[in-house]
C-alpha positions as CSV (number, residue, x, y, z in Angstrom):
1,M,0.0,0.0,0.0
2,D,1.1,3.5,-0.8
3,R,0.6,6.8,1.2
4,V,-1.5,9.7,-0.2
5,V,-2.4,13.1,1.2
6,T,-6.0,14.0,0.6
7,L,-7.7,17.4,1.0
8,L,-11.1,16.7,2.5
9,A,-12.5,20.2,1.8
10,P,-11.2,23.8,1.3
11,G,-9.8,25.3,4.5
12,G,-6.8,25.0,6.8
13,I,-4.1,22.4,7.1
14,E,-6.4,20.4,9.3
15,Q,-8.2,19.4,6.1
16,L,-5.2,17.4,4.9
17,Q,-5.5,13.7,5.7
18,V,-2.9,11.0,5.3
19,S,-4.2,7.6,4.2
20,E,-3.3,4.5,2.2
21,Q,-4.1,3.6,-1.4
22,T,-3.4,0.7,-3.7
23,P,-1.3,1.6,-6.8
24,Q,-3.6,2.0,-9.8
25,D,-3.3,0.5,-13.3
26,P,-2.7,3.2,-16.0
27,G,-5.3,3.8,-18.7
28,A,-4.4,3.4,-22.4
29,T,-2.5,6.8,-22.6
30,E,-1.3,7.0,-19.0
31,I,1.7,6.1,-17.0
32,R,2.1,5.3,-13.3
33,I,4.9,7.1,-11.7
34,R,6.5,6.3,-8.4
35,H,7.6,9.6,-7.0
36,D,11.1,10.3,-5.8
37,A,10.1,13.8,-4.8
38,V,7.1,16.1,-5.0
39,G,7.5,19.8,-5.5
40,M,5.6,22.3,-3.3
41,N,4.3,25.6,-4.5
42,F,2.2,28.5,-3.2
43,L,-0.4,27.3,-5.7
44,D,-0.9,24.3,-3.4
45,I,-1.9,26.8,-0.7
46,Y,-4.3,28.5,-3.0
47,H,-5.9,25.2,-3.9
48,R,-6.1,24.2,-0.3
49,R,-7.8,27.5,0.8
50,G,-10.2,27.3,-2.1
51,L,-9.0,30.5,-3.7
52,Y,-8.6,28.4,-6.9
53,P,-11.3,25.8,-6.4
54,L,-10.7,22.2,-7.5
55,P,-13.3,20.3,-9.5
56,A,-14.3,18.0,-6.6
57,Y,-13.5,17.0,-3.0
58,P,-11.9,15.1,-1.5
59,A,-8.9,15.9,-3.8
60,V,-5.2,15.3,-3.9
61,L,-3.0,18.5,-4.2
62,G,0.3,19.0,-6.0
63,V,1.2,20.0,-9.5
64,E,4.7,18.8,-9.9
65,G,6.9,15.8,-9.2
66,S,9.6,13.5,-10.4
67,G,10.3,9.8,-10.2
68,V,10.4,6.6,-12.1
69,V,7.9,5.1,-14.5
70,E,6.4,2.0,-13.0
71,A,3.8,1.0,-15.5
72,V,2.6,2.3,-18.9
73,G,-0.7,2.1,-20.7
74,R,-1.1,0.0,-23.8
75,E,-1.0,3.0,-26.2
76,V,2.2,4.5,-24.7
77,T,5.1,3.8,-26.9
78,D,7.7,6.5,-26.0
79,L,8.1,5.7,-22.3
80,K,8.8,2.4,-20.5
81,A,9.1,1.1,-17.0
82,G,12.3,2.4,-15.4
83,D,12.5,5.8,-17.2
84,R,13.2,8.8,-15.0
85,V,10.7,11.6,-15.6
86,V,9.5,14.9,-14.3
87,Y,6.2,16.7,-14.8
88,A,4.3,19.9,-13.9
89,G,0.8,21.2,-14.4
90,A,-2.7,19.7,-14.5
91,P,-4.0,17.3,-13.6
92,V,-3.5,18.0,-9.9
93,G,-2.6,15.0,-7.7
94,A,1.1,14.9,-6.8
95,Y,0.8,14.5,-3.0
96,A,1.1,10.7,-3.3
97,A,3.7,8.0,-3.4
98,T,2.4,6.9,-6.8
99,R,0.0,8.5,-9.2
100,L,-1.4,8.1,-12.7
101,L,-0.4,10.8,-15.2
102,P,-1.1,11.4,-18.9
103,A,2.0,10.2,-20.7
104,A,2.1,13.5,-22.7
105,R,2.9,15.4,-19.4
106,A,6.0,13.3,-18.6
107,I,9.4,14.8,-19.5
108,R,12.5,12.6,-19.6
109,L,15.2,13.6,-17.1
110,P,18.9,13.4,-18.0
111,D,21.1,11.5,-15.6
112,S,22.8,14.8,-14.6
113,V,19.7,16.3,-13.0
114,P,18.8,14.8,-9.6
115,S,15.2,13.9,-9.0
116,Q,14.8,16.2,-6.0
117,V,16.2,19.2,-7.9
118,A,13.8,18.5,-10.8
119,A,10.8,18.2,-8.5
120,A,11.6,21.4,-6.8
121,S,12.3,23.3,-10.0
122,M,9.9,22.2,-12.8
123,L,6.9,24.5,-12.2
124,K,9.0,27.4,-11.1
125,G,11.3,26.9,-14.2
126,L,8.2,26.9,-16.5
127,T,7.0,30.0,-14.8
128,A,10.4,31.7,-15.3
129,Y,10.4,30.7,-18.9
130,M,6.9,32.2,-19.4
131,L,7.8,35.4,-17.6
132,L,11.2,35.9,-19.3
133,T,10.4,35.0,-22.8
134,K,6.6,35.4,-23.3
135,T,5.3,38.0,-20.8
136,Y,8.2,40.3,-21.5
137,R,11.2,39.2,-23.6
138,I,14.4,39.7,-21.6
139,E,17.4,40.9,-23.6
140,P,20.8,42.2,-22.7
141,G,20.4,45.6,-21.0
142,T,16.8,44.9,-19.7
143,T,16.3,45.9,-16.0
144,V,14.0,43.7,-14.0
145,L,12.5,43.9,-10.5
146,V,12.0,40.5,-8.8
147,H,10.1,40.4,-5.6
148,A,11.0,37.6,-3.1
149,A,14.3,37.2,-4.9
150,A,15.4,34.6,-2.4
151,G,12.2,32.5,-2.7
152,G,11.6,29.3,-4.7
153,L,10.8,31.1,-7.9
154,G,13.4,33.8,-7.3
155,S,16.2,31.1,-7.1
156,I,15.5,30.3,-10.8
157,L,14.1,33.6,-12.1
158,V,17.1,35.7,-10.9
159,P,19.9,33.6,-12.4
160,W,17.9,32.9,-15.6
161,A,17.3,36.6,-16.1
162,K,21.1,37.2,-15.5
163,H,21.8,34.5,-18.1
164,L,19.8,36.4,-20.6
165,G,21.8,39.6,-19.9
166,A,19.4,41.5,-17.5
167,T,20.2,43.7,-14.6
168,V,18.3,42.4,-11.6
169,I,16.9,44.3,-8.7
170,G,15.6,42.1,-6.0
171,T,13.5,42.6,-2.9
172,V,14.0,40.4,0.2
173,S,12.7,40.5,3.7
174,S,15.9,39.9,5.6
175,E,19.7,40.2,5.4
176,E,19.9,36.4,5.5
177,K,17.7,36.2,2.4
178,A,19.7,39.0,0.8
179,E,22.8,36.8,0.9
180,L,20.9,34.1,-0.9
181,A,19.6,36.5,-3.6
182,H,23.1,37.9,-4.1
183,A,24.4,34.4,-4.6
184,Y,21.7,33.8,-7.2
185,G,23.1,36.8,-9.1
186,A,20.9,39.8,-8.1
187,D,22.8,43.1,-8.9
188,H,20.9,45.3,-6.4
189,L,18.9,44.3,-3.3
190,I,16.2,46.1,-1.4
191,V,16.0,44.6,2.1
192,G,13.1,44.7,4.5
193,R,9.4,44.3,4.4
194,D,8.8,48.0,4.9
195,A,11.6,49.2,2.6
196,D,11.0,52.1,0.2
197,V,10.9,49.9,-2.9
198,V,9.9,52.7,-5.3
199,G,12.5,55.1,-4.0
200,A,15.2,52.5,-4.1
201,V,14.3,51.5,-7.7
202,K,14.3,55.1,-8.8
203,T,17.8,55.6,-7.3
204,V,19.3,52.5,-8.9
205,T,17.8,53.3,-12.4
206,D,18.5,57.1,-12.3
207,N,14.8,57.8,-11.9
208,R,13.9,55.8,-15.0
209,G,12.2,52.8,-13.5
210,V,12.5,49.1,-14.4
211,D,11.5,47.6,-17.7
212,V,9.5,44.8,-16.0
213,A,8.5,43.9,-12.5
214,Y,7.5,40.4,-11.4
215,D,5.2,40.6,-8.3
216,G,4.2,37.4,-6.5
217,I,3.6,39.2,-3.2
218,G,0.3,41.0,-3.9
219,G,-1.3,42.9,-1.1
220,G,-0.1,46.5,-1.2
221,M,3.1,45.6,-3.1
222,L,1.4,45.7,-6.5
223,A,0.8,49.4,-6.4
224,K,4.5,49.9,-5.5
225,S,5.5,47.6,-8.4
226,I,3.5,49.7,-10.8
227,R,5.1,52.9,-9.6
228,A,8.6,51.3,-9.9
229,V,8.1,50.5,-13.7
230,R,9.0,52.9,-16.4
231,P,6.5,54.3,-18.9
232,L,5.5,51.6,-21.3
233,G,7.0,49.0,-18.9
234,V,5.2,45.9,-17.8
235,V,4.1,44.7,-14.4
236,A,3.3,41.0,-14.1
237,T,1.2,40.0,-11.0
238,I,1.8,36.3,-10.5
239,G,0.5,35.7,-6.9
240,Q,-0.6,37.1,-3.6
241,A,1.5,35.5,-1.0
242,G,1.3,38.7,1.0
243,G,-2.5,38.9,0.9
244,P,-5.4,39.9,-1.5
245,I,-4.7,42.7,-3.9
246,P,-6.7,45.9,-3.4
247,P,-8.5,47.3,-6.5
248,V,-6.1,49.1,-8.8
249,S,-7.2,52.4,-10.4
250,V,-6.6,52.8,-14.2
251,D,-5.0,56.1,-13.3
252,E,-2.2,54.1,-11.6
253,L,-1.2,52.9,-15.1
254,R,-0.4,56.4,-16.4
255,P,1.6,57.1,-18.5
256,G,1.0,53.9,-20.5
257,K,2.2,51.1,-18.2
258,W,1.1,47.5,-18.9
259,L,-0.4,45.3,-16.2
260,T,-0.8,41.6,-16.9
261,H,-1.8,38.6,-14.8
262,P,-0.2,35.6,-16.6
263,S,-1.1,32.0,-15.5
264,I,1.4,29.3,-15.8
265,M,-1.2,26.6,-15.4
266,A,-3.2,28.1,-18.3
267,Y,0.0,28.6,-20.4
268,I,1.1,25.0,-20.1
269,T,-2.3,23.5,-20.8
270,D,-1.4,23.7,-24.5
271,T,0.8,20.7,-25.1
272,A,3.1,22.3,-27.6
273,S,3.8,25.2,-25.3
274,Y,4.4,22.9,-22.4
275,L,6.8,20.7,-24.3
276,A,8.8,23.7,-25.7
277,A,9.0,25.3,-22.2
278,A,9.9,22.0,-20.5
279,E,12.8,21.4,-23.0
280,A,14.2,24.9,-22.1
281,V,13.7,24.2,-18.4
282,V,15.5,20.9,-18.4
283,A,18.4,22.4,-20.3
284,M,18.6,25.1,-17.6
285,L,18.6,22.5,-14.9
286,A,21.3,20.6,-16.6
287,S,23.4,23.8,-16.8
288,G,23.1,24.3,-13.1
289,I,20.3,26.9,-12.9
290,A,17.8,25.3,-10.6
291,A,15.7,25.9,-7.5
292,T,17.5,25.8,-4.1
293,I,15.9,23.3,-1.8
294,A,15.4,24.9,1.6
295,R,13.8,21.9,3.3
296,E,12.7,18.3,2.7
297,Y,9.6,16.8,4.4
298,A,8.3,13.3,4.5
299,L,5.0,13.0,2.5
300,E,3.2,12.5,5.7
301,E,4.4,15.9,6.9
302,A,2.6,17.8,4.1
303,A,0.5,19.8,6.5
304,L,3.5,20.9,8.4
305,A,5.3,21.8,5.2
306,Q,2.4,23.8,3.9
307,Q,2.3,25.7,7.2
308,F,5.9,26.6,6.9
309,L,5.5,27.7,3.3
310,E,2.4,29.7,4.1
311,E,4.1,31.6,6.8
312,G,6.7,32.9,4.3
313,R,9.7,31.4,6.2
314,A,11.0,29.4,3.3
315,A,14.2,30.7,1.7
316,G,14.1,28.5,-1.3
317,S,11.8,25.6,-2.3
318,L,10.3,22.8,-0.2
319,I,9.8,19.2,-1.4
320,L,8.0,16.2,-0.1
321,V,9.7,12.8,-0.1
322,P,7.4,9.7,-0.1
């Protein structure tokens, strides 16, 4: 019997229940994967709270993982038992020792990429690819603002932006996290939850503002991000770890700033987009640009891990190990 973590209903971590399940036989176009590791994301928190409702309850959370193919459906020809794979995106259901997965979502892992690193990095890497190449194409000389630059996404977004030639301004909540963000390659850091983000950005950019800001904090930070962007620049709001976002007046976007709310889950629903992005991410992982794993938890400790993530204490990514 395998362990699985089930969300009984939207709510707090007390709604997460550990139970046993029998490994299932894959359908014609499915595989069964035995997880080496399961990646954790703030999206899991949104799903648990019901901010992004799931189709039905009880449900199994988790949108990324890595491991070994254990069984394949009769129509699956490009994968076999024993292959190492990673995946991200829908269908949700990674908080389990084994799971069924559409074979089209499975991406082969090169031997040089450890399973734990892949599980911690895949969705964040896909998000970074979307933000850096589709939301606003980063080129040499681009100046970017990355909030939570020492977080799970920041650990990939910052070095990948630097790889593309950008100047990176990062925000962090503490000196400890500033050291991490600096190690990731951030050129300038704004430290402290109450720091004058707009003033610091204006100083660094000679009052011009950044070309693009990536804001996963939400709350009152989005208004600051908008003010920190140059005219005709872009603000991408990608989460609200710091709380709900108050209404934004159209006047805040003067003179001609662009506000966008890209969704990585929507972007990678398209199979061609997913495969192209995944190929780029795996190449980045093989080159050494990957998420930093802050902590590992046993699968049975999923509730404890979610609490730690939700409190904003994680400097890096968290993974569950079945």
